[in-house]
N, C-alpha and C positions, 0 to 999 in steps of 0.2 A: 315264685309270683305270689307276693300279697293278697290272699282269697278275700279278703276283705274289701278291696278296688272291685272286683269281678262284679261286689253285689249293689255297689254303686252306680246308679242311675245316671244318662247319658249328659241331663242338664245340670245334674249334681259336680259328675266327672269332669266338664268343661270348667265349672264355677271354680274349683279348685285346684286344674293346672294353673288357671289366669291369676286368679290368688294368691298361689305358692311364685307363681314367675314375681308376683310383686313384691313378696317377702325375698326373695333372691336378689331382688334388683335393689331393695334398701340393704339388706346383709354384703351384698357388693358394695355397693358405695361405704358403708362404714370400712368396711375391709380396705380399700382404696386409701382412706381418710387416715386410718391408721399407719399402710405402710410408706403415705405420705408423711408422720408424722415420726416416725421410727429415721425416715430418708435425715430428715430432718436435722432431729439430734447425732447422726452420725454414730447411732447405738449399733449399727451392724460394724463397724470398724473394730473394735473388743473382738470381734470372732478370727479378724484374721484375716478376712475375704477383701474382695477387692472392690466393691462397689456392694448396697442396696439388691441390686437386682442379680448378685453373686450369693447374697444372701439367703432370695427368696428361691432360686436355682436350686442350692442347698438345705433348707432347713423345709419348703412347702413342696418338694418337689417338682416346679417348673421348669421349662425349656428354658434356657438364656435367652433366646431370643423373643420371648412371651414375659418372660420376668423385666426382661428392657421397657417393653411395649407397656406394661401394668403399671411400670416405676412412671412414666413418663405421661400417663392418665392421669394417673394421683397428685401427680405435683400440677397440671395441666387447670386438675378442676379448683384447687386454690386461687386459680384468677378469673374462674368461671363459675360464680358462687348460686347465679338462678337453674343452671346445668345440673350444679351438684345438688341443689336442694331437692327438685324434680324426682332425680335421682335417690336419694337417700328418703323419699316418701315412696317410694317401688312405684314410679309413672315409668319412670325412663330405662330400658337396658342398657347392658355392657357395649354393648356391637353400634348402637344408635350414638352412646358419651363418646367412645373412641374415635368413630370417624368427626364427629364436633369440637373436637379438643386438638383436629389435626388444623384449622382455618380460625375456629371462634376466637373472638377476642374483644374485650365488652364495646366495642360498637354493634357484632353483629349478633352476641349473644343471643338478644330475647329473641331474633328473627329466625334463629335457626334452634332454637326452644322450640318455639313456637311449631314449625316444619317438623320436628321431632315428636312433638305429643299431637297432629295431627294427620301423621306419615308414618310411610313403613319404614325400617332400615334400608330399604333400597331406596328409596326416596331422599334418603338424609346423606345416603352413601354417590350417590347421585348428583347430587347437589354439590355436593362437598366436592367430587371432582371439579363438574362444571365450575367451581364458583374459580376453585386452584386457575384452572387453565384461564379462565379470564384477566385474574390478575397476572397471569404469565404472561398473558399474548401483552400485557399493557409495559411492560418490563422490557421487550422485543429490542426497541431503539436504547433503552442506557446498556444493554449489555455491549449490543456495536461499541458505545464509550468507552466504553470499563476495558474492554477489549484493547483496543487502540492505545488506553494511559498504564497499561498495566506497566509493571518496573519493581524493582528491588536492587539495594545498594547497600555495602556495608562498610565497617572502618573499624581502628580501633583506638580505642580510648587511650587517653594516658597511662592507666592504670591497666593496661593490656585487656582488657574487657572489651567482647566482641559487640559490636552494635550494628543492629537491622533494620532497615525500614523497606517496605516493602507494601503495593498497592496492584491487589489482585481481583480479579474478575471477579461476581459474585459466587459463580460455579467453582472455579480454583478455590476462594475463602472459604466456601462453605466445603469444599472436599480438605482442606488442609488444619479444618476446626476441629473435624472429624476427627481426623487424625490422630490431632495434637488431646483431644479427650480422652479418646483409646490410650493412646501414651499415658495421659492421666490419671487414667484407671488402672494400670499399670504400676504406678508407683506404689509405694507405700504409703497407706493413710497416712493422713497427722495424727497423731497423738493430740486430745481435745484433753486430757489428763495432766494439768499442773501437776500435780502431784507425782505421776511418776517421768512426767515427758523431761528427757534427759536434752535435748535440744529446744532449742524455741520454736513456738509455733512457725509452721512456714505460710509466709501468705500467698494468697494467691496468682499474685503475679511469681513468686519463687517457683512453684508449684509445673508454671506454666512454663519457666526456663528451662527446669528440671525435664518435665514432658517432650521438647524442643531436641534435648540433647539426647534422650531414649529414642525419639524418632530417626535422629541420625545416627545413630548404634545401629538403627533396626532396619535402615534403609543398608547402610553397609554388608551387615549378616545375609539380607536378601540377594546379595550379585551371589555368593556361596553357596544359594540354598538355606536350605532348614541347617542353621550350627548348632552347636551346643560344648557347653564346657570349652577343653581344651582347642575346640575346631572352630571357634571363634575370632572373629575381630581380634588381634594380641594388643594388649595393653602388657608393655612390658615393665614391673613392677623388681627392684634394690629391696631386700628382704635378709640380714643379718638370722643365721638359724637360729640363735636363741632367740632371737622377738619374737621368732617364729612361733617355738615349744613354749616359752616365758612368756609371761605378763609385764615385763618391763620395758626398761628406754634403752633403742636399739636404731640402728637404719631402716629405715624401712619406709618407702618412696617412691615416686613414678619415674622414669628413666627420662631425663631431663625435666623434669617437674619438680610438684611440693611431696609434702612428707603425703603418708597416709596413715592413719590407725591402723594398729598392730592385726584386730579384728578383722578389718576391710581385706590385708592381707590374705588372710586367715580361709577368707571368703572365698576370695579368690583365689588361693590358692587346692581349695578342694577341690579343683577339676578343671585343669591347668597344665600347658606346656612346662617342663619343668628345666634348670639348666642349672648346675650345682657351678657355683667360681671360688675356689680355697686363694685366699689373698693372705699374706704376708702381716706383721704387722705396722708396717707403713704402707698400706691398701695396696697395693702391688701382687696385679695376679698371680698364683703361680700357677695352677692349675685349673681351666676350663672343662668340666664332666662333659658329655652327651646330653644331649636332647630328651629326656622322657616324658614322660606323661603319668600325671597321679594316679590316672584312671586308664590301663591299658584298651586298645579295642577292642580287645575279648571279652575283658569286663564289665565294658562301656556295651557293647550288643546284648550281652547278659542281663545286664542292670535294665537297658530296654524293654526289651523282653520282660521282665518280670514287672515292669513297674508300667510301661506305658501311659509316662507323663506326670505329672507330680501327684505327690502322694496324700496332700494335706486334704481332707477333706473337705471335699463339696469343690475343689477347684477342678476346673473343666483343662489347662495347659497342658497342651501334649506338646509344642514346641519351642524351643529357648531355653529349655532347662538344664540343671547345674545337677553332677553328681555330690552330695553331702556326704562327707565323712560323719558318723555318730562321734566317733572320736576322733579327732584332725589326725592322719597320720605322722602328721609334725609333732604332735605330742603323746607318738607312741602307737596310738590308731594303726589296728590292717589295713589292708585295700585288699578287702573280701566284700563277699555281695553281701553275706550277713552284718554288714556294718557300712553299707551303705544306704541312701534313699536319695531318689528323684524329688526335686524340690524344683520350682520355679523361680523366676530372679526374683519375685515378689518376697517368695517367703524365702528363699534363700537369707532373703539381706533380715529377713525377720527373724528367724533362727539365730543369724550371728550376731543382731542385736538385744538378745534376751527376752522378745519378743514371745517368743515361740521357745518349747525346749522339747525336743524328739527323745523318745525313748525306746528302746528295744528291747520285748517283752520277753521271759521264756520260751514260747512256742516262735520267735522271730518275729511275730505280728509287732507295727511299728506305733505307736503311741502318742502322739502331740496334746500335748498341755500349756494351758497358760503359767506364769510366775506366781500367781494365787493357786495352783494345783489344780484348776480345774478343765477337764477336759474338752479339748476341742470335738469329740467323736460325736456321732449324733448319737442321742440317747434311743434305746432300744424302744420302741412303740411298746404300749400294751396292749395287753385282748381286744380286738376290735369289737365293739358296739353298736349296735341298730342306733338312732339318732330318732326320735320321733320330733316330726317334723314340725307339728305342733308346738315344742317348745321352743324352736323359730319367732313364730307367732306370739307368745307368751313376752317373750325380749323384746320386742315391734311395741308389741301394747305396753310396756314398761317404758317405752320409749315417748312413750304418745305416738308413734306410729302407726297409725288407724288404713289398712291395707284391706279394700275391696275384692271381687272378683273382677272389677270394671277399672280398677287401679291402675294395671300395668295394659289393660286392652286398648291396642292406636284407635284416634280417632279417626282414622280416615273410612269416609263413606263409600269412596266409588272414585271419586269426581279425580278428573287431570290435576296434574299440576304443571303452570306454566312456569319452567325454568329457566324459559329469555327473560320473562319479569323477576321470578325471583331473583335473580344476578344483578340482575340493574339494581335491584334493591339494594343488596346486600353492598354492591359495590360504591352506592351512594350515602351509604349508612359510613362505610368507609371512607371515604373522600370526605365526607364535612369530619366526620371523628382526627382524618390528618390533619385539617384545615383548622378546627380549633385546638391542636397541639400548637403547630405552627402560628398560631394568635397570639397563646400562651407563653411561647418561646418569643415573639417579637417582643409582647407588653413585659417578660422577666429583662431580657435584655436594655428595654430603654429605659423601665426605672432603674439601673444599676449606671448606664449613662448617667 
């Protein structure tokens, strides 16, 4: 314990606690603003992670769920300038802001801010829950209509593409969108660098289509519990041995389907079931070998025991993973534990696309590096140093943020809060905002006509 604290008088102790709370609020607001900008730039993508939340989990030591919540609040504050400004000035705690960002919008922001400044975090949480329930009760009759009109249809277009049309109730639609978002996060991030991109930049619509295909694959796999490598839903690939060994043209195609890149076949063959087929010059089969696995079951168990999920730094995936041959077996690499590493599908694809390089060090450790030679591994932190909290005060003063012992103190004087009246006021504001929005829409439609 700092002995200087024990000599502080009780009134000064109280003032220092409340003043520092204000500085922490302002620092938290700055931190959230930095996170929002970091996510807008997709700066996390160059580190080989799936999302900004995964980067925060890796680099800042946050639980993945907490990281997602921090990111949600950070992005929501961009749409709530008054609340963001109050937090940046040190007046609002993260607890209050987190609650308000769940429901506040342009129409209700000022009302919620007034309650947050004059009430406790408990008041804000209770008001948010009550407002959400009130809005949900208005939606009950609409839900019955949604259930009655739900439908899904599909047909094939002339070019063979599958066209899908669906109408889902709000609840089912939310589940679908959540699954689509999760599947989208599992896809490789788009390459935002035009100089290094080997593929055209994916549009959001094309990524959603890829995510939908991944959802279907995940469901098929879940029917057989947790599958990995050669055990998952089978996709048959025909590839010439020489094409698999060397980077030159040759047969490499899906069964009864189009051709694929040789590197894609190598990725699939890293951890798959294999059947060797010997053909004559006319392509007639002479001998069909037994079905084997590129990674035998016993070795697979040892690999799972050693790696316990994807080995990429910061990745938390333990399901739907592959065993990757650092030196591919088709190119002479041995199928042994020292030449294998477990990777999730996302990072396995990145390795075979050349965006991540895997190295085995002399002591058997695994290193992941970028094509430019920079390591993905976390840097060893330096010696811990004590930070004087006055440095935070000085930093805020330099940015003209003036925090006093009263800045973060709730203005509540013990009076009661009429939640019914508050909810009525919020609903009226929401109704007026929706009416104004509808009027603008009608005016726009009329002007176009």
